[in-house]
ROKEZA-877349 format. One record per residue (C-alpha): y, z, x. Coordinates in steps of 0.001 Angstrom, whole numbers, plus 500000, padded with zeros to 6 digits. Each point is the difference from the previous one (the first is absolute). Example, Ala and Ser with C-alpha at 12.3 -4.5 7.8 and 13.67 -1.06 7.14 Angstrom:
BEGIN
495500507800512300503440499340501370
END
This chain:
BEGIN
459426342103618125496348500209500744499235498342496613502244497024500863498348499563503361496611500132498338500981497274497506501262497732502768496772500440501902497986499123496873502138496885499380499670498947503627496238500496499896499686497996496757501997497121501437497841500025503123496793499969497943501288497114497843500985498068503095496593500590501545498290498803496725501999496804499834499468499370503673496274500600499626499794497678496967501788497248501896497781500649502981496956499410497761501459496628499033499770498016503260502146496942500515496950497830500797496796499485498005497238499105502442497235497599499003497309498718502379498179496641500010496745499250501830498992496332500422498642497547502500503171497993500387498284497079501713498184499112496772501423497807497235500263502844497500501361502340502680502823497576500840500796499357496328499956503742499191502344500818502880502628497512498788499695501059496353500130503758500671503097499673502161501631497896497282499221502688497436501334502691502335503301498163500384500304499351496247499395503673499177502400501304502638502698497587498803500042501820496640501031503668500494499009500880496449496300499513500748499551503004502329503261501828499348501661498892503216496929500559502154498528497291502157496441498725499845498431499576503406496722498079500383498300500596503353497494497279500942496813500641501955497844497130501277496304500919499857499120496699501727496601499621498245499029503408501327499050502805497616500530502648502682503587498866500601500546499999496260498889503637499761502270500988502915502922498325498241499310501881496790499899503328501890503333499209501629501559499253496624498718503270498585501602501904502888503420498550499176500407501057496354498992496689498441499954500066496176497640497012499583498070497462502026499592496323499139496648498704501169497617499847501652499106496319499964496228500350499685497591502312498233498385501382503168503185501873500903500739500718496343496857502100499643500995502167502988503748500226499405499455500852496328498317503217501099503087500922502080502257499074497082498012502259497688500419502984502315503679499491500858500974498748496503501590496833501267499532497033497616498329497000501605500806496652498362498284496732500929500150496472498585497373498569502390497302502720500303498497499139496628496456501292500458498525500765496524498286503099501376503297501775500753499701502214496974503015502036498826497625502889499338499054500178503669503372498897501382502651501233497537502952499290502344498966496379500640501587497414497672499241496265499936503159498103499054498332496571499637497006498960497853496793501636501159497305497744501512497786500812497012502131497634497906499825497336502682496197500225499895500009499779496194502083496832500295497527498493502488497017501000497840501559498428496895500753496832501950496370499782501139498812500551496437502514497459498639498557497237502162496435500968499079498687501144503366497331502691500082499899500977503682502527500380502796499882500827503692502533502581501205501505499899503509502141503006500909501346502077502863497974503134500515502770502481499251500617502349497093502331497757498024497963496791500223496622501706499633501053501994496946501652496937498493496757498002500257498082502917498516502371499916497028499574496224499771496241500457499720500470502377497065502399497662498218497710497005500496497040501959498635501974500678496813500164496215499552496316499359500825500858498728503478499167501509503363500646499996503730496937498392501575500978500807503602502615502175501734501196498913503429501899502685501957502277499016502890501591502365502552503240501605498756503104497871500229501222498925502524496924500642502157497774497233498591499113497342502550499050496376499421496407500755500958499782502709497332501267497629497333497790497112501171496866502141499877500663501058496398501024496576498733496886498361501432497895502429497958502081499417496888499670496232500337496219500374499663500313501907496709499955498856496390503408501076498740503019497867500848502657502285498470501542502117502770502503502837499505501995500844503127501614503465499936501606500849503323503375499681501762501898496990501265498779499801503607496321500319499159500350497925496852501520496976501722497340500224502723497272499893497325501502496853498450500286498264503353496361500705500870498884499000496492501830496682500379498213499317503259496628500723498358500660497642497083500361502861497539503345498776498639498424496925498434498987499339496403497553502383498271501718502971501714502356502417498230502265502366501951501941502808498298502266502057502256501720503249499082503794500419500201500137499767503805499901496183499822502934499792497582502118502070502411499190497486502732500929497075497786503237501674498846501235501476503277498989497343502502502463497130499944497736497496501718496290500548500521498164498412502872498320496782498930496598501463500862500683503046497823501463497954497150496970497672499937497537502875500112501293501723496850500317496946497743498233500522496681499916503799500224501147502233497149502051503126500620501930502647498093503617501092500302501529503067498297501972498704497045503632501096499661501999498842496944502983497759500550503395501716499792503557499540501241499712502996502355496845498517501493501623496590500492503081501588501581497852502001502406497958496953500966503203498068500654501030502752502439496660499994501785500742497559502784503154501909500826498154503344499927497081498800502117501976497651502248497271497440499299497383502083501801497555500165497106499592498339496623500218501883496737496961501243498052499605502364497006499181503011502173503640499941501133500954500668496381497554502907499794501411501429503259503538499775498620499041501629496692498072502772501755503117501074501898501996500006496774497260501988498291500326502727502648503808499996499823500032500387496214497419502794500167502080501865502621503139499593497878498122501392496973498741502895502146503547500916501015501292499556496447497325502420498813501393502651502369497317499488502594500602500177503715498753498144503019498587502870501990497005500551502213498064503110500939497507500822502703496297499870499246498804503498500813496537498621500707501455498199503055501887502963501475497063500969502148500141496588501677503526500461501363500394499721503745497043497676500390500382496539501495499969498561496453503084501184498162498234500169496640502077502983498933502927497609499633498322498401496989501884501207496941499124500058496338502429498126497739500930502582497379501144497393497464497114497645500710498095500698496804503058499476497806500912496849501926496474498665499415500311500702496267503316498129499930498429497029501763497144499882497477502550500155497153501710496864501326501162497740497192502265497325501400500284496251500336499750498907503598499704496673501764496291499959499068500769500562496328499553503117497861498660502899502085498054502743498280496771501864500743497009500514497716498132503274499674497684498877502822503089499244502170499457496232499907502978497796499211500396498632496497498932496403499360498563498960503382499868496221500353499436497244502567500861496364500554496957497814500687500723497480502755498124496924501219500574499037503645500443496221500238500950497478502635503728500306499359499997503813499874498905501661496789500212499618496233499827502693497342497179499462497477500521503049497784500377503736499687497826503042499541501163503186498294498248503153498928501392499365496531498750496508499176497782498833502863500324496420501263502835497899498618502320497150500903503103501733498659501789502906501700498467503373499040503316501519498917500131497503497108496696501394498686500721503742500217501492500031496521496847498482498500496665501612499250497625499791503018497467497177499702497351499957502734497598497641498221498545497188502098501658497358497809503407501480500856499521499847503787501630496980501641500861498693503464501392496677501173497899497528501952498996500882503547499691497892503133496864501389501612498945499774503665499291496400500948502642498756497550497650500291497000501509500552496564496662500568498218498924503622499815497436500686502739496562501136498872500406503079502192496517499983501506497521497797501812496400500390501031499754502235503057500166497941503163497254501955501696497363497267500275497866501404497148499191498278496740500115501967496774496589501420499177499205499088496407496982501754498522497830498121497484497076501470498018496531498750500975498816499422496437496365499639499030500607498935496396502538497666498425500589498168503213502255497527498289502574502771500346499602500537503761497310498255502041499233500493503690498068497198501683496602500982501411500235500648503716503613498812500157503450501419499525500801497487497268501430501648496894500577498190496740500139500644496276502523500410497230501910502935501544500090498352503416501402496758498599502740501924498178500852501843503227500135496805502067502127498243497398502423502946499976500255499900503788500927496321499865502747500946497583501597502409502511502949498722502028498535501309503263496779500013501999497360502596499193497561500748502854496860501636498615496271500354500360497451500933497325497787503002500719497007500529497651499394503492498613496585501082498697496346500023501048499015496822498141497289501761497975502188501173497154503621499674498980502241502306502064502077502827498579503405498564499295501642503412500275498711500303503569501130496445500729503547500714498849500090503324501849499438498102503262503581498766499681501305503532499779497996500985503082501283497002501986496704498103500294501300497043497944503484498557499625499144498736496525497107499429497601499286496765498132497475499707497203499281501105496469501962503234500443500853501598496679503415501634499833499199503559498933501931503237500315498076501722502791500326496908502188503734499584499485500457503440501563498703498610503305501240496396500126502414497539498449498598497201497842501331496533499394500684498529496609496637499639498140498623496481500281497441500414497175499513502352497046496862502130500212499654502520497180496702501771499343497786498655497184496652500929498413497062497558500190496940500526497805497031497997498647500678498227496722497731498621497264500755496740498257500243500175496207498457496902498339501114498567496648498056500842496814500038499401496260502075503162499592502606499145502646502621499755497245499808503790499554500579500851503638503836499943500013500116503283498012498050503171500439497825501053496995502404502774499125502890497543500063498095497758497544499375502938497642503637501156500037501285496459499452497672499441497009500961503369498528503695499159500210499419496664498254498487501898497056502616502774500078502927497585499977498396497981497201499533503138497909503561501185500638501481496640499006497844499970496841501268503440499019503607498990500571499673496702498080497531500919497222502479501036497239502528497205500466498058497033501410497606498098497687498154498627503055498776503506500798498822500796496450496786499303498116496514501459499601498850502508502642497585497514501601502728497402500258502427502540501509497446501029502661499523496334500892503773499576500093500370502950502406497301498673502349501250496437499843503620500978500568499113502336502886497967497579502104502000496876499123502992501560501797498046499527503225500741496276499697503272500433498064498223498219497080500468502576497227500981498300496718501215503061498107503733500548499938501434503455500528502749501020497597500886503611500878502274500835502907497578502613501320497110497539499893501970497389501890500990502577502663496376501014500598498872496374500066502635498927502531499008502787502398496303499243499561500472496272500597501756500829503294497034502173501016497600497197499052502006497530502089499693502180503098496275500634499453499303496292499455501901498991503151498249502621502142496584499093498624500557496278500626501157500540503585497125502346500841497362497746498426501384496993501861499720501883503292496456501110499212498793496496499156501771498135502839499999502447502969496930501462501627499783503678499091498954502731502423498983503547499237499687503070502207499994503752499424502653500277502745503384499166498483502172500944502975500840502824502373500399502577497212496511499463498541498571499985503528501627503344500863498782501626496775496411498961500703497738501501502653498911496625501386499975499212503720502907497942501372499842497647502981502790499344502498500476497949503163499442501599503403503287500772501754502114499534496878502668502430498875498312499954496580497752502952500931502902502364500682501872498730496980497091500641497631499399503486501374503582501198500488501859498204497211497391499552497267497993503168500795496663498198499967497298502056501752498936498573503332496366500243498887500645497179497518501296497623502680497678497547501748501039498216503212499274496245500012500579497601502855499753496403498783500095497790496870496198499816500134499799503794499852502437499934497082497806497640498002496767501828500852501433503407499073501347498728496672496782498171499083497785502946500845502190502496498184500656501962503175503675499899499017501480499366496580503131498370501390501822499191503219503636500746500764501654497751502549503207498116500702500725496853498029499767497415502829496488501212500956498952500074496342501210496438499433497848498806502912497031502003498742500230498697496421500281496405501191496286500236500891498762502554497455500834498982496453497819502693498467502675502581500800503532500283498748503237501975500442500258502704497363503429501121498900503225499539501940501019500722503585500671503719500167501929500045503288502683497746501376499568499471503707500486497230502513498845498924503446502459500026502879500127499918503786500519503355501723502340500709502920501300503184501678502581502078498198503523498524500156498706496825501634502391497083499410496943497737499825499139501407496576503385498863498651499859496557501606496416499397498882500935501060496457502791497444500024497524497378501241497511500854497226502739499609497394500800496613501526496339498970499744499993501063496356503089497971499190498827496788501671496512500191498460498124500341503281498602503419499080498413498599496822498468497103501938498344502427502412498696502025497055498557496907498325498340498903503231498126503258500547499746501958496757500062497546497079496317499493499167498938499551496373496223499542499793500013501775496611502357497690498167499095500766496383502473502127498118498838503293498624501494503003498302498989503404498828498746500436496466502576502244498416499703500500496217503071500779497949499775503459498494502016502051497546502162501411502784501743496645500315500912499832496300500225503558498711503776499817499839499876497040497630497395501649497800502042503207499965503126498174498821498052498181497299498313503212498860503293501871499769501508497129497998497074500126497538500230503760499548503765499966499519499754497119497509497379501867497956502014503241500060503133498221498783498008498060497363498275503042498496503255501976500036501661497233497967496990499799497676500089503745499460503671499877499021499410497151497558496982501769498547501955503207499388502757498011498329497612498150497631497427502776499474501731503406500164497703503034500025499560501592496557501120503625499492497008501041497869497116499594502400497298502434498928497481499294502758501637499536503397496811498598501554499389497375497307503704499189499940500118499327503752496831497840499824501331498013497075503394499582501681498318498776503225498013497440497990503199498945498291501744499636503391497124497873501348500143497805496905503777499768500451499654498897503593497200497568499150501898498511497104502256496986500207503698500667500364502278499139497031502932497636500421503385500154498242500901497277497467502403498137502187497705500300502966497060498779497883501991496995498840501026499115503537496420500580501130498649497620497333502562497359500877499176500445503704496263499819499327500457496905497830502073498306502685497554500991502680497065498750497918501605496602499555500705499845503720496529501136500911498424497478497608501820497276501830498774501269503322496487501324499274497851499789496931497756502592501481502716502634500020500973499211496363496413500150498848499575503389501629503080501408498261498837498663496641496589501552500457501587503311500885502178499931496866497041499033497825497948502793501498502735502555499265500305498817496388496237500247499473499891503571501270503221501030498347502811501569501968498976503616499618502268501386502625501691503313499602503301498202499570
END
């Protein structure tokens, strides 16, 4: 009995525990999922977000499968442009078990609320607080659900670079989001060799007054840059445009680029005021790009019904809608994973209970970390297109539409995407292709600029501050044809000045300037110091004979060179007069000896190869010596009469005749030059011979040549002598104070036009040029370079050169006396020598085989020494003897000789007589050959 009662009690207790567990589980699954939203609902984006979030809430709640029968409730809090009210709203949400908060609208509140979200583990999602400095490392529970402003700044920087502008002025509201955005813009411009020349901060939106804007725009109007980037919010932005219009800053030559705030105005405002519409014409702006889709079109078609016509649609409504769906899907995944929506007290706040601030009511969301992970794992297709986060929590494939505000509204001129840069086709069509960010692949459609201009504005003007550009010119003492300052006046003239003035006339705009001399007038100034005055702000540019060298390019920007100016060596030269032995001067003595030796060697080789088989190379020893000499030297004129019969002899002769042809041609050319052109001689052959000597070297005062010789060529400074004028050049060279002078080619040409006793030795050993110098990144350097190229193409630059620098007092031609030596021909002689050696080796090898066949060595040699001597004599006699012919060959030979004799008698009695004498001579002496 007691056992039965005990079992019933156990069963009853088990049922009670199970009931309590189920009840508790259901209690942990509330019927409502609370989400908060903090916006300023009087703003354009606030109104659009409110409509879109409520639409998303209704769509989610209409499908019970999304949250398992639970309802999503979005509570709205209006911060009304007030950060303090925004913080209060966030605290209220966190007291009421809110699983996530959408917002805030700006980065100022985002920085503060992200700290609360971190502590209470409530995810904070925003599609408008896009400050690049909101790092996920510092704010792990803050998620940006629209493209970060860093990408917007990259798009602006690439647009500036695309149009070729080097400087911009940035106007921004002095709050976290705008300030950090402009800071990012500066970094992105620097990566493209552009920069922000001036930053103009206005009071935070919407506190900026007309007087604040007017004060800044008046300063900007006096500046050089005409490219203005406006990064603020709609109220301040429109005020800036209205004031700019009144100041004439929306006319041609100005460029205005606004961030995405202007596109929201254009999209969401059905009819702008005429004043506002006129003030923004010609401006460029960006709009977040969302791919076209049926869901997007359906939602846009519902917009008027959803908003009751209160506000126009813009892309941030799509981001608001997708953000709500992102939260709903993450909550569903949390519940499917077995998670619960529960909150617990923060023990750190228990001590604050009972105070006037009910901070102890702030609860920690237990599933907040898992919900955040689910949000970051989002992989869905929303109204804005595919939604997925990178490792750095930025959305995949951020992109923007680029819009041009025009009289009738706006027109789209292209797209920007992080994948392919600027293009005129939608970015989603390029995602499947390999990224191509090359400049040739960047394209935009034509733009209507402020003032109705369709030609790309230059982007800068001369500062309208009443000051002319200060152009420094060197006060030269020597070579005043280059730059000449009038005595007691400010008149400046000369070659460089004329080039500068001609380039200015080529520019499409006025160029206010004044020349300021630099130097004491007693010696040429240091050009390094002159150029450094630009870097220090003393001069706005330098005009003159400024060589473009490395250490100067680190301080300034140079224009295109307008004249070449490499360094050359000038030294005294001695004229070489003609003499009875001038014919021997083309070759060096050693070359003559080698050439004569090869004539004899080739003659001897051919004689050896032809002696046994060619009657023309046979006869008494005296006659054979004469034949060798005659044959050798007659090949010089290709007049040898002896025919070669052997193949080896013909091979050697062909190669030798080619060598003779080359030697004859070279000798003739060199002798012609010697006899017709004045010859000069000097121990200095060029820079190499000058460096290897210990002679003193002169250079021009102020020239870069001194540093170049010391630092690049390692010439001791003790060898360098400073000279200040052409007269000092001539005196130093005549007296032997210096062995040579190193200077730039234009100066040397002027010097040699009056001093014919000196000459340039060797070639230019540097390649430099003269250019005009301007501050780093100055647009003037680019425009002046274009002007110089124009002067080159139309011939004006050459005319200026001829007017100032083309003087030819020394008109006679002259050249250096350079004899041809063996080094120029050793390859030919080597080939000929190898051919001779190989021919002899082959010949004697054949002779040795024939000798062994006709005279085999006897087996009974008693005295090896005598036998070898006798055999050698026999071999020599064999080689010297005439070769035997076979019967048939002899018959054909006789018939051929007879035919040839008849033919030769008809042509030349001299040749026939010679053959007859040769035959008679052989008969008188008897043919005593070995054969």
